[in-house]
C-alpha positions as a Markdown table, in Angstrom:
| # | Residue | x | y | z |
|---|---|---|---|---|
| 1 | Met | 0.0 | 0.0 | 0.0 |
| 2 | Lys | 1.2 | 3.5 | -0.8 |
| 3 | Met | 1.6 | 6.0 | 1.9 |
| 4 | Val | 0.9 | 9.1 | -0.1 |
| 5 | Asn | -2.4 | 8.9 | -1.2 |
| 6 | Phe | -6.1 | 8.2 | -0.1 |
| 7 | Phe | -8.5 | 9.5 | 2.4 |
| 8 | Phe | -12.2 | 9.0 | 3.0 |
| 9 | Lys | -13.0 | 12.7 | 4.3 |
| 10 | Asn | -11.7 | 16.1 | 3.9 |
| 11 | Pro | -8.2 | 16.0 | 5.3 |
| 12 | Arg | -7.8 | 19.6 | 5.4 |
| 13 | Ala | -9.6 | 19.5 | 8.8 |
| 14 | Ser | -6.3 | 18.4 | 10.6 |
| 15 | His | -2.7 | 18.7 | 10.0 |
| 16 | Pro | -1.3 | 16.8 | 6.9 |
| 17 | Leu | 1.4 | 14.8 | 8.7 |
| 18 | Asn | -0.9 | 13.6 | 11.6 |
| 19 | Phe | -3.5 | 12.8 | 9.3 |
| 20 | Ile | -1.2 | 10.6 | 7.1 |
| 21 | Leu | -0.2 | 8.4 | 10.0 |
| 22 | Ser | -3.7 | 7.9 | 11.4 |
| 23 | Ser | -5.2 | 7.5 | 7.9 |
| 24 | Phe | -2.6 | 4.9 | 7.1 |
| 25 | Phe | -4.2 | 2.6 | 9.7 |
| 26 | Leu | -7.8 | 3.6 | 8.9 |
| 27 | Ile | -7.2 | 2.6 | 5.1 |
| 28 | Ser | -5.9 | -0.7 | 6.1 |
| 29 | Ile | -9.0 | -1.6 | 8.4 |
| 30 | Val | -11.4 | -0.5 | 5.8 |
| 31 | Phe | -9.9 | -2.1 | 2.9 |
| 32 | Ser | -9.5 | -5.5 | 4.7 |
| 33 | Gly | -13.0 | -5.4 | 6.2 |
| 34 | Cys | -14.9 | -4.2 | 3.1 |
| 35 | Glu | -15.4 | -6.3 | -0.1 |
| 36 | Asp | -17.5 | -4.0 | -1.9 |
| 37 | Lys | -14.9 | -1.2 | -3.0 |
| 38 | Arg | -15.2 | 1.5 | -5.6 |
| 39 | Val | -12.0 | 1.9 | -7.6 |
| 40 | Gln | -11.2 | 5.1 | -9.4 |
| 41 | Thr | -8.2 | 5.8 | -11.6 |
| 42 | Val | -6.9 | 9.3 | -10.8 |
| 43 | Ser | -4.7 | 11.4 | -13.0 |
| 44 | Trp | -3.1 | 14.7 | -13.1 |
| 45 | Ile | -0.3 | 16.7 | -14.9 |
| 46 | Glu | 3.1 | 17.3 | -13.2 |
| 47 | Tyr | 6.0 | 19.4 | -14.6 |
| 48 | Glu | 9.0 | 17.3 | -15.1 |
| 49 | Pro | 12.5 | 19.0 | -15.7 |
| 50 | Val | 14.3 | 18.4 | -18.9 |
| 51 | Tyr | 18.0 | 17.9 | -18.7 |
| 52 | Leu | 21.0 | 18.1 | -20.8 |
| 53 | Ser | 24.6 | 17.0 | -19.9 |
| 54 | Glu | 27.0 | 19.9 | -19.5 |
| 55 | Ala | 28.8 | 18.9 | -22.6 |
| 56 | Glu | 25.5 | 18.7 | -24.6 |
| 57 | Phe | 24.4 | 22.3 | -23.1 |
| 58 | Thr | 27.6 | 23.9 | -24.4 |
| 59 | Ala | 27.9 | 22.1 | -27.8 |
| 60 | Ser | 24.3 | 22.7 | -28.8 |
| 61 | Val | 24.5 | 26.4 | -29.3 |
| 62 | Gln | 24.7 | 26.7 | -33.1 |
| 63 | Leu | 22.9 | 28.2 | -36.0 |
| 64 | Gln | 20.3 | 25.9 | -37.6 |
| 65 | Ser | 17.8 | 26.1 | -40.6 |
| 66 | Pro | 14.5 | 28.0 | -40.1 |
| 67 | Gln | 12.3 | 26.3 | -37.8 |
| 68 | Asp | 8.4 | 26.6 | -37.1 |
| 69 | Leu | 7.2 | 28.6 | -34.1 |
| 70 | Glu | 6.0 | 26.4 | -31.3 |
| 71 | Glu | 6.1 | 28.4 | -28.1 |
| 72 | Pro | 7.1 | 32.0 | -28.9 |
| 73 | Gly | 8.1 | 34.0 | -25.9 |
| 74 | Lys | 10.1 | 37.5 | -25.8 |
| 75 | Ile | 10.5 | 39.6 | -29.0 |
| 76 | Tyr | 13.2 | 42.1 | -30.1 |
| 77 | Phe | 13.1 | 44.4 | -33.0 |
| 78 | Tyr | 16.3 | 45.8 | -34.7 |
| 79 | Asp | 17.3 | 47.2 | -37.9 |
| 80 | Gly | 14.6 | 45.5 | -39.8 |
| 81 | Tyr | 14.8 | 42.1 | -38.1 |
| 82 | Leu | 12.7 | 40.3 | -35.6 |
| 83 | Phe | 14.5 | 38.2 | -33.1 |
| 84 | Val | 11.9 | 35.8 | -31.5 |
| 85 | Asn | 12.6 | 33.8 | -28.5 |
| 86 | Glu | 11.4 | 30.2 | -28.6 |
| 87 | Val | 11.0 | 29.4 | -24.9 |
| 88 | Asn | 14.0 | 27.6 | -23.6 |
| 89 | Lys | 15.1 | 26.6 | -27.0 |
| 90 | Gly | 16.6 | 29.5 | -28.8 |
| 91 | Val | 15.9 | 32.4 | -31.2 |
| 92 | His | 14.1 | 32.7 | -34.6 |
| 93 | Ile | 15.9 | 35.2 | -37.1 |
| 94 | Ile | 13.1 | 36.9 | -39.1 |
| 95 | Asp | 13.7 | 39.4 | -41.7 |
| 96 | Asn | 11.0 | 41.9 | -41.2 |
| 97 | Ser | 12.1 | 44.5 | -43.7 |
| 98 | Asp | 8.5 | 44.1 | -45.4 |
| 99 | Pro | 6.2 | 43.4 | -42.5 |
| 100 | Ala | 3.6 | 42.1 | -44.9 |
| 101 | Asn | 6.0 | 39.3 | -45.9 |
| 102 | Pro | 8.3 | 38.5 | -43.1 |
| 103 | Glu | 11.0 | 35.8 | -44.0 |
| 104 | Asn | 12.1 | 33.2 | -41.5 |
| 105 | Val | 15.8 | 33.1 | -42.2 |
| 106 | Gly | 17.4 | 30.9 | -39.4 |
| 107 | Phe | 17.2 | 29.6 | -35.8 |
| 108 | Leu | 19.8 | 30.2 | -33.3 |
| 109 | Asn | 19.7 | 27.1 | -31.1 |
| 110 | Ile | 20.5 | 28.2 | -27.3 |
| 111 | Pro | 19.3 | 25.7 | -24.7 |
| 112 | Ala | 17.5 | 27.4 | -21.7 |
| 113 | Asn | 17.2 | 30.8 | -23.5 |
| 114 | Lys | 14.6 | 33.2 | -22.5 |
| 115 | Asp | 15.8 | 36.8 | -23.2 |
| 116 | Ile | 17.5 | 38.7 | -25.9 |
| 117 | Ala | 19.0 | 42.2 | -26.6 |
| 118 | Val | 21.0 | 43.9 | -29.5 |
| 119 | Asn | 23.6 | 46.7 | -29.3 |
| 120 | Gly | 25.1 | 47.5 | -32.6 |
| 121 | Ala | 26.5 | 44.2 | -34.2 |
| 122 | Leu | 26.3 | 42.3 | -31.1 |
| 123 | Leu | 23.4 | 40.0 | -29.7 |
| 124 | Tyr | 23.2 | 39.2 | -26.2 |
| 125 | Ala | 21.2 | 36.1 | -25.0 |
| 126 | Asp | 20.8 | 34.3 | -21.8 |
| 127 | Ser | 21.4 | 30.5 | -21.6 |
| 128 | Asn | 20.3 | 29.3 | -18.3 |
| 129 | Ser | 22.8 | 31.2 | -15.9 |
| 130 | Asp | 25.2 | 32.2 | -18.6 |
| 131 | Leu | 25.4 | 35.3 | -20.8 |
| 132 | Leu | 26.2 | 34.6 | -24.4 |
| 133 | Val | 27.4 | 37.3 | -27.0 |
| 134 | Phe | 27.1 | 36.7 | -30.7 |
| 135 | Asp | 28.5 | 38.8 | -33.6 |
| 136 | Ile | 25.6 | 39.5 | -36.0 |
| 137 | Gln | 27.6 | 41.6 | -38.6 |
| 138 | Asp | 26.4 | 38.9 | -40.9 |
| 139 | Ile | 22.9 | 38.7 | -39.4 |
| 140 | Glu | 22.0 | 35.4 | -41.1 |
| 141 | Asn | 25.1 | 33.6 | -39.8 |
| 142 | Pro | 25.7 | 34.8 | -36.1 |
| 143 | Gln | 28.9 | 33.7 | -34.4 |
| 144 | Leu | 29.3 | 33.1 | -30.8 |
| 145 | Ile | 32.2 | 35.1 | -29.5 |
| 146 | Ser | 31.8 | 35.0 | -25.7 |
| 147 | Arg | 30.4 | 33.0 | -22.9 |
| 148 | Ser | 30.1 | 34.4 | -19.3 |
| 149 | Glu | 29.2 | 31.9 | -16.8 |
| 150 | Asp | 27.0 | 32.1 | -13.7 |
| 151 | Val | 25.8 | 35.7 | -14.4 |
| 152 | Phe | 22.2 | 35.1 | -13.6 |
| 153 | Ser | 20.1 | 32.8 | -11.1 |
| 154 | Asn | 19.2 | 29.7 | -12.8 |
| 155 | Trp | 15.9 | 30.8 | -14.3 |
| 156 | Ser | 15.3 | 27.5 | -16.0 |
| 157 | Glu | 15.1 | 25.8 | -12.7 |
| 158 | Ile | 12.1 | 27.8 | -11.7 |
| 159 | Tyr | 9.1 | 25.4 | -12.2 |
| 160 | Leu | 6.3 | 26.4 | -14.4 |
| 161 | Gly | 3.4 | 25.4 | -12.0 |
| 162 | Phe | 2.2 | 23.0 | -9.5 |
| 163 | Pro | 2.7 | 20.3 | -9.0 |
| 164 | Tyr | 6.3 | 19.8 | -10.2 |
| 165 | Gln | 9.0 | 17.2 | -9.6 |
| 166 | Glu | 12.1 | 17.6 | -7.7 |
| 167 | Ile | 15.2 | 18.5 | -9.6 |
| 168 | Glu | 18.1 | 15.9 | -9.5 |
| 169 | Ala | 21.4 | 17.7 | -10.0 |
| 170 | Ser | 23.0 | 14.4 | -10.9 |
| 171 | Lys | 21.0 | 14.3 | -14.0 |
| 172 | Gly | 22.4 | 17.5 | -15.7 |
| 173 | Ile | 21.5 | 21.0 | -16.4 |
| 174 | Val | 17.8 | 21.8 | -16.4 |
| 175 | Val | 16.9 | 23.6 | -19.6 |
| 176 | Asp | 13.1 | 23.2 | -19.7 |
| 177 | Trp | 10.0 | 21.7 | -18.2 |
| 178 | Lys | 7.5 | 19.4 | -19.8 |
| 179 | Glu | 4.1 | 18.3 | -18.7 |
| 180 | Val | 3.8 | 14.5 | -17.9 |
| 181 | Lys | 0.6 | 12.6 | -16.9 |
| 182 | Ile | 0.7 | 11.0 | -13.6 |
| 183 | Thr | -1.9 | 8.2 | -12.8 |
| 184 | Glu | -2.8 | 6.6 | -9.4 |
| 185 | Val | -5.6 | 4.2 | -8.3 |
| 186 | Cys | -8.1 | 5.3 | -5.6 |
| 187 | Glu | -10.5 | 2.9 | -3.9 |
| 188 | Ser | -13.0 | 5.1 | -2.2 |
| 189 | Asp | -16.2 | 7.2 | -3.1 |
| 190 | Asp | -14.7 | 10.4 | -1.6 |
| 191 | Cys | -11.0 | 10.5 | -2.4 |
| 192 | Tyr | -8.5 | 13.2 | -1.5 |
| 193 | Ile | -4.9 | 12.9 | -2.7 |
| 194 | Tyr | -2.1 | 14.4 | -0.5 |
| 195 | Asn | 1.4 | 14.7 | -2.1 |
| 196 | Pro | 3.9 | 15.0 | 0.5 |
| 197 | Arg | 6.6 | 15.8 | -2.0 |
| 198 | Phe | 5.0 | 19.1 | -2.7 |
| 199 | Gly | 2.8 | 19.5 | 0.4 |
| 200 | Ile | -0.5 | 20.1 | -1.4 |
| 201 | Trp | -3.9 | 18.5 | -1.5 |
| 202 | Gly | -6.0 | 17.3 | -4.4 |
| 203 | Glu | -9.6 | 16.3 | -4.6 |
| 204 | Leu | -10.9 | 13.5 | -7.0 |
| 205 | Asp | -13.5 | 14.6 | -9.5 |
| 206 | Leu | -15.6 | 11.3 | -9.9 |
| 207 | Ala | -17.1 | 12.5 | -13.1 |
| 208 | Ser | -14.0 | 13.1 | -14.9 |
| 209 | Gly | -11.7 | 10.8 | -13.1 |
| 210 | Ser | -9.0 | 13.7 | -12.6 |
| 211 | Val | -7.6 | 15.4 | -9.6 |
| 212 | Ala | -7.4 | 19.2 | -9.2 |
| 213 | Phe | -4.6 | 20.4 | -6.9 |
| 214 | Glu | -5.1 | 23.6 | -4.9 |
| 215 | Gly | -3.1 | 26.3 | -6.4 |
| 216 | Ser | -2.4 | 24.4 | -9.5 |
| 217 | Gly | -2.9 | 25.8 | -13.1 |
| 218 | Asn | -1.6 | 25.7 | -16.6 |
| 219 | Arg | 1.4 | 27.0 | -18.0 |
| 220 | Ser | 0.8 | 29.2 | -19.0 |
| 221 | Pro | 13.1 | 53.4 | -25.8 |
| 222 | Ser | 13.8 | 54.5 | -29.1 |
| 223 | Val | 15.2 | 52.6 | -31.8 |
| 224 | Asn | 18.8 | 53.2 | -32.7 |
| 225 | Gly | 21.9 | 50.8 | -32.4 |
| 226 | Thr | 20.0 | 49.1 | -29.5 |
| 227 | Gly | 16.6 | 48.1 | -31.2 |
| 228 | Lys | 13.6 | 47.8 | -29.2 |
| 229 | Gly | 12.3 | 45.1 | -26.9 |
| 230 | Gly | 8.9 | 44.2 | -25.6 |
| 231 | Ser | 7.6 | 45.0 | -22.1 |
| 232 | Met | 8.0 | 41.4 | -20.8 |
| 233 | Ala | 11.9 | 41.7 | -21.4 |
| 234 | Arg | 14.3 | 41.0 | -18.6 |
| 235 | Phe | 17.1 | 42.6 | -20.7 |
| 236 | Ala | 17.6 | 46.4 | -21.5 |
| 237 | Val | 20.5 | 48.2 | -23.1 |
| 238 | Ser | 21.3 | 51.7 | -22.4 |
| 239 | Gly | 24.4 | 53.3 | -23.8 |
| 240 | Asp | 27.5 | 51.1 | -23.1 |
| 241 | Tyr | 25.6 | 49.0 | -20.5 |
| 242 | Leu | 23.3 | 45.9 | -20.6 |
| 243 | Tyr | 21.0 | 45.7 | -17.5 |
| 244 | Ala | 19.4 | 42.6 | -16.6 |
| 245 | Val | 17.1 | 41.2 | -13.8 |
| 246 | Asp | 16.8 | 37.8 | -12.4 |
| 247 | Asp | 14.4 | 36.6 | -9.7 |
| 248 | Arg | 15.9 | 38.9 | -7.0 |
| 249 | Ser | 18.7 | 41.0 | -8.5 |
| 250 | Leu | 19.7 | 43.8 | -11.1 |
| 251 | Ile | 22.8 | 42.9 | -12.9 |
| 252 | Thr | 25.0 | 45.6 | -14.6 |
| 253 | Val | 27.1 | 44.5 | -17.5 |
| 254 | Asp | 29.8 | 46.8 | -19.3 |
| 255 | Ile | 29.4 | 46.0 | -22.9 |
| 256 | Ser | 31.6 | 48.7 | -24.4 |
| 257 | Ser | 33.9 | 46.1 | -25.7 |
| 258 | Pro | 32.9 | 42.8 | -27.3 |
| 259 | Thr | 34.0 | 40.9 | -24.2 |
| 260 | Pro | 31.3 | 41.9 | -21.6 |
| 261 | Leu | 32.6 | 43.0 | -18.1 |
| 262 | Ile | 30.1 | 41.8 | -15.3 |
| 263 | Gly | 29.7 | 44.5 | -12.8 |
| 264 | Asn | 27.3 | 45.0 | -9.7 |
| 265 | Lys | 24.7 | 42.4 | -8.9 |
| 266 | Asp | 22.3 | 44.4 | -6.5 |
| 267 | Asn | 19.6 | 42.6 | -4.7 |
| 268 | Ile | 16.3 | 44.4 | -5.3 |
| 269 | Gly | 13.7 | 42.3 | -3.7 |
| 270 | Trp | 11.6 | 39.0 | -4.7 |
| 271 | Arg | 10.0 | 37.8 | -7.9 |
| 272 | Ile | 11.4 | 40.4 | -10.1 |
| 273 | Glu | 9.9 | 40.0 | -13.6 |
| 274 | Thr | 10.7 | 42.9 | -16.0 |
| 275 | Ile | 12.7 | 45.9 | -16.9 |
| 276 | Phe | 12.1 | 48.9 | -19.0 |
| 277 | Pro | 14.7 | 51.6 | -19.8 |
| 278 | Tyr | 13.4 | 55.2 | -20.4 |
| 279 | Gln | 15.8 | 58.3 | -20.6 |
| 280 | Asn | 18.0 | 58.0 | -17.6 |
| 281 | His | 16.1 | 55.6 | -15.6 |
| 282 | Leu | 15.2 | 51.9 | -15.3 |
| 283 | Phe | 11.6 | 50.9 | -14.3 |
| 284 | Ile | 11.6 | 47.3 | -12.8 |
| 285 | Gly | 8.4 | 45.3 | -12.4 |
| 286 | Ser | 8.1 | 42.7 | -9.7 |
| 287 | Gln | 5.0 | 40.9 | -8.1 |
| 288 | Ser | 4.8 | 43.3 | -5.4 |
| 289 | Ala | 6.1 | 46.6 | -6.6 |
| 290 | Met | 7.5 | 48.9 | -9.4 |
| 291 | Tyr | 11.1 | 49.9 | -8.8 |
| 292 | Ile | 12.6 | 53.0 | -10.3 |
| 293 | Tyr | 16.4 | 53.2 | -10.6 |
| 294 | Ser | 18.7 | 56.1 | -11.8 |
| 295 | Ile | 21.4 | 55.3 | -14.2 |
| 296 | Glu | 22.9 | 58.8 | -14.2 |
| 297 | Thr | 26.1 | 56.9 | -13.1 |
| 298 | Pro | 25.7 | 54.0 | -15.7 |
| 299 | Ser | 27.9 | 51.5 | -13.9 |
| 300 | Ser | 26.1 | 52.0 | -10.5 |
| 301 | Pro | 22.4 | 52.2 | -10.7 |
| 302 | Ala | 20.8 | 53.8 | -7.7 |
| 303 | Glu | 17.3 | 53.1 | -6.4 |
| 304 | Ile | 15.2 | 56.4 | -6.4 |
| 305 | Ser | 11.7 | 55.2 | -5.3 |
| 306 | Val | 9.5 | 52.2 | -5.1 |
| 307 | Tyr | 5.7 | 52.0 | -6.0 |
| 308 | Ser | 4.0 | 49.2 | -4.1 |
| 309 | His | 1.0 | 47.2 | -5.2 |
| 310 | Leu | -1.1 | 44.1 | -4.5 |
| 311 | Thr | 0.7 | 40.9 | -5.4 |
| 312 | Ala | 0.4 | 40.6 | -9.2 |
| 313 | Cys | 2.4 | 40.0 | -12.3 |
| 314 | Asp | 3.3 | 43.4 | -13.7 |
| 315 | Pro | 5.2 | 44.5 | -16.9 |
| 316 | Val | 5.6 | 48.4 | -17.2 |
| 317 | Val | 6.0 | 50.8 | -20.0 |
| 318 | Val | 6.7 | 54.6 | -19.7 |
| 319 | Gln | 6.0 | 57.7 | -21.7 |
| 320 | Gly | 6.5 | 61.3 | -20.7 |
| 321 | Glu | 5.4 | 61.7 | -17.0 |
| 322 | Tyr | 3.4 | 58.4 | -16.7 |
| 323 | Ala | 4.0 | 54.8 | -16.3 |
| 324 | Phe | 1.6 | 52.3 | -17.4 |
| 325 | Val | 1.6 | 48.8 | -15.5 |
| 326 | Thr | -0.7 | 45.9 | -16.1 |
| 327 | Leu | -1.4 | 43.7 | -12.9 |
| 328 | Arg | -2.4 | 40.1 | -13.5 |
| 329 | Glu | -3.3 | 37.3 | -11.5 |
| 330 | Gly | -1.8 | 33.8 | -12.6 |
| 331 | Asp | -0.3 | 30.6 | -11.4 |
| 332 | Ile | 2.7 | 32.3 | -9.5 |
| 333 | Cys | 0.7 | 35.4 | -8.4 |
| 334 | Pro | -2.8 | 33.8 | -7.5 |
| 335 | Arg | -4.0 | 36.6 | -5.3 |
| 336 | Gly | -3.4 | 39.4 | -7.8 |
| 337 | Glu | -5.9 | 41.6 | -9.7 |
| 338 | Asn | -6.5 | 42.2 | -13.4 |
| 339 | Arg | -6.2 | 45.8 | -14.3 |
| 340 | Leu | -4.2 | 48.6 | -15.8 |
| 341 | Glu | -2.8 | 51.1 | -13.7 |
| 342 | Val | -1.5 | 54.7 | -14.6 |
| 343 | Ile | 1.2 | 56.1 | -12.4 |
| 344 | Asp | 2.3 | 59.7 | -12.2 |
| 345 | Ile | 6.2 | 59.9 | -12.2 |
| 346 | Gly | 6.4 | 63.6 | -12.7 |
| 347 | Asn | 8.0 | 63.5 | -9.2 |
| 348 | Ile | 10.2 | 60.6 | -9.7 |
| 349 | Gly | 10.8 | 60.2 | -6.1 |
| 350 | Asn | 7.4 | 59.8 | -5.3 |
| 351 | Pro | 5.2 | 57.9 | -7.9 |
| 352 | Gln | 1.5 | 58.1 | -7.4 |
| 353 | Glu | -1.4 | 55.9 | -8.9 |
| 354 | Val | -3.7 | 58.4 | -10.8 |
| 355 | Ala | -6.1 | 56.0 | -12.6 |
| 356 | Ser | -7.1 | 52.3 | -12.8 |
| 357 | Tyr | -8.7 | 50.4 | -15.5 |
| 358 | Thr | -10.3 | 46.9 | -15.1 |
| 359 | Met | -8.8 | 44.3 | -17.5 |
| 360 | Lys | -9.4 | 40.6 | -18.1 |
| 361 | Ser | -5.9 | 39.1 | -18.0 |
| 362 | Pro | -3.4 | 41.7 | -19.1 |
| 363 | Tyr | 0.0 | 40.6 | -20.1 |
| 364 | Gly | 2.7 | 42.9 | -22.0 |
| 365 | Leu | 1.8 | 46.3 | -23.2 |
| 366 | Gly | 3.3 | 49.0 | -25.5 |
| 367 | Ile | 2.8 | 52.7 | -26.1 |
| 368 | Asp | 3.2 | 54.9 | -29.2 |
| 369 | Gly | 2.1 | 58.5 | -28.9 |
| 370 | Asp | -1.6 | 58.6 | -28.0 |
| 371 | His | -2.1 | 54.9 | -28.6 |
| 372 | Leu | -1.7 | 52.1 | -25.9 |
| 373 | Phe | -1.7 | 48.3 | -26.8 |
| 374 | Val | -2.5 | 45.7 | -24.2 |
| 375 | Ser | -2.0 | 42.0 | -24.7 |
| 376 | Glu | -4.7 | 40.1 | -22.8 |
| 377 | Gly | -3.7 | 36.5 | -23.4 |
| 378 | Glu | -6.6 | 34.3 | -24.4 |
| 379 | Ser | -8.8 | 37.5 | -24.7 |
| 380 | Gly | -6.7 | 39.0 | -27.4 |
| 381 | Leu | -5.5 | 42.5 | -27.9 |
| 382 | Lys | -6.9 | 45.8 | -26.6 |
| 383 | Val | -6.2 | 49.0 | -28.6 |
| 384 | Met | -6.7 | 52.1 | -26.4 |
| 385 | Asp | -6.7 | 55.9 | -26.6 |
| 386 | Ala | -4.3 | 57.1 | -24.0 |
| 387 | Ser | -4.1 | 60.8 | -25.1 |
| 388 | Asp | -5.5 | 61.5 | -21.6 |
| 389 | Pro | -4.0 | 59.0 | -19.2 |
| 390 | Leu | -6.3 | 59.9 | -16.6 |
| 391 | Asp | -9.4 | 58.9 | -19.0 |
| 392 | Ile | -8.2 | 56.0 | -21.1 |
| 393 | Lys | -10.7 | 55.0 | -23.7 |
| 394 | Met | -11.3 | 51.8 | -25.7 |
| 395 | Ile | -11.0 | 51.9 | -29.4 |
| 396 | Arg | -10.9 | 48.3 | -30.5 |
| 397 | Ser | -10.9 | 44.7 | -29.1 |
| 398 | Ile | -9.1 | 42.1 | -31.4 |
| 399 | Thr | -10.4 | 38.8 | -30.1 |
| 400 | Asp | -9.2 | 36.3 | -32.8 |
| 401 | Ile | -5.6 | 36.1 | -31.7 |
| 402 | Lys | -3.9 | 35.1 | -28.4 |
| 403 | Thr | -1.3 | 37.6 | -27.2 |
| 404 | Phe | 1.6 | 37.7 | -24.8 |
| 405 | Asp | 3.6 | 40.9 | -25.6 |
| 406 | Val | 3.6 | 43.8 | -28.3 |
| 407 | Ile | 6.1 | 46.2 | -30.0 |
| 408 | Pro | 4.6 | 49.2 | -31.6 |
| 409 | Phe | 7.1 | 50.9 | -34.0 |
| 410 | Asn | 6.7 | 53.2 | -37.0 |
| 411 | Asn | 3.0 | 52.3 | -37.4 |
| 412 | Val | 3.7 | 48.5 | -37.3 |
| 413 | Leu | 2.4 | 46.5 | -34.4 |
| 414 | Met | 4.3 | 43.3 | -33.8 |
| 415 | Val | 2.4 | 41.0 | -31.5 |
| 416 | Thr | 3.6 | 37.6 | -30.1 |
| 417 | Gly | 1.6 | 34.9 | -28.3 |
| 418 | Asn | 0.2 | 31.5 | -28.8 |
| 419 | Ser | -1.2 | 32.3 | -32.1 |
| 420 | Gly | 2.3 | 33.2 | -33.4 |
| 421 | Ile | 3.6 | 36.5 | -34.7 |
| 422 | Val | 0.9 | 38.7 | -35.9 |
| 423 | Gln | 1.6 | 42.3 | -37.3 |
| 424 | Tyr | -0.6 | 45.1 | -38.0 |
| 425 | Asp | -0.5 | 48.4 | -39.7 |
| 426 | Tyr | -2.0 | 51.0 | -37.3 |
| 427 | Ser | -1.4 | 54.2 | -39.3 |
| 428 | Asp | -5.1 | 54.6 | -39.2 |
| 429 | Ile | -6.0 | 53.7 | -35.6 |
| 430 | Asn | -9.6 | 53.3 | -36.5 |
| 431 | Asn | -8.9 | 50.9 | -39.3 |
| 432 | Ile | -6.1 | 48.6 | -38.0 |
| 433 | Val | -5.1 | 46.2 | -40.9 |
| 434 | Arg | -3.5 | 42.9 | -40.3 |
| 435 | Leu | -0.4 | 42.7 | -42.5 |
| 436 | Ser | 0.9 | 39.2 | -41.7 |
| 437 | Thr | 0.9 | 36.0 | -39.5 |
| 438 | Ile | 3.6 | 33.6 | -38.8 |
| 439 | Pro | 1.6 | 30.9 | -37.1 |
| 440 | Val | 2.5 | 28.5 | -34.2 |
| 441 | Ile | 2.8 | 25.0 | -35.5 |
| 442 | Gln | 2.3 | 22.4 | -32.7 |
| 443 | Ser | 5.0 | 19.8 | -32.3 |
| 444 | Thr | 4.0 | 16.2 | -33.3 |
| 445 | Glu | 6.3 | 14.7 | -30.7 |
């Protein structure tokens, strides 16, 4: 008999460990004294780490032929090219000189990659905890010229949701997570499952034969030599410096030469998510606050102020004297709210909320002049008039796409999400025209 699993009443009424011991005995009695038992097969999804050996991890960085988009993540626009992160796998290189006819020209295989940035002829990318630098003078044939190890926290070791399996360091380097189906047998009409590995309870749905765990869920600047990233980025380039955030820290990297010089690593807080550069400041989003840092002294960013909010996932963009922040509840921030907040940063040392707008499930956002674009995941894309930040009005809701982040530039809106890469001409904001789509193609593996 397995120790982990089966109970006949709601186990949340007592402490899990005490209940396990007493219930082990109870189960033994009931099973031995009762011949008429109802057997249920219980299944759920766990996240399982994907490993590479150290040799495979290093050797697999290479240019490959163009590949289909399967799980597009961060996007970066530079000099007519779109760089699209394939989550934990690498970077698609797309010639976007004609947004109506984008051409996928190559795939840069980088295990455990999530973020990218460009400065001049150099492309910067993370690979788990390492920082890689590529020469892209021949942009369709990038060359790896530098690898700096242990720059970031091991982002790829952060699980994607509950429940998740423990990492076994002896198996190698974690480069991704995959969903696997776990099945158990329950012999009861009222089954609760306790998984002591994760410390969570699950209740059997007798109709579907599945189990739902508490807290579980699905996985869910101006352009010059540095290009332009989306609002979900963890990398930002300003002048001769690359600024990056991991789960807790702001990392400063001198990129004035092809070989980067890793500088300060300043602890900010917890659950740091995004970074957005604007003029001489960095706006850093976390699950509890927006942090504002001065980069007047580029090598030593200095905290100016903190705007605190309820626990939520929160990318930020800035224009003029206002910061626009989306707050979203999700798997890793389940007590958050879904809304757009407008923060007055006229007094940079004392940011104040001046307006708030209810949203469905906002992700990344972008602003260009009077026009604000907000990604809403499964709910599509919101196009808004932000000419008066205190009275933002809806212009249009595009619901036939799934969105994650946006980059508006020169009247072309580049959108990434589960639908793929979709581009629009918004030169006439009241008549937005779809230019092209690079669709997501699901793997058959």
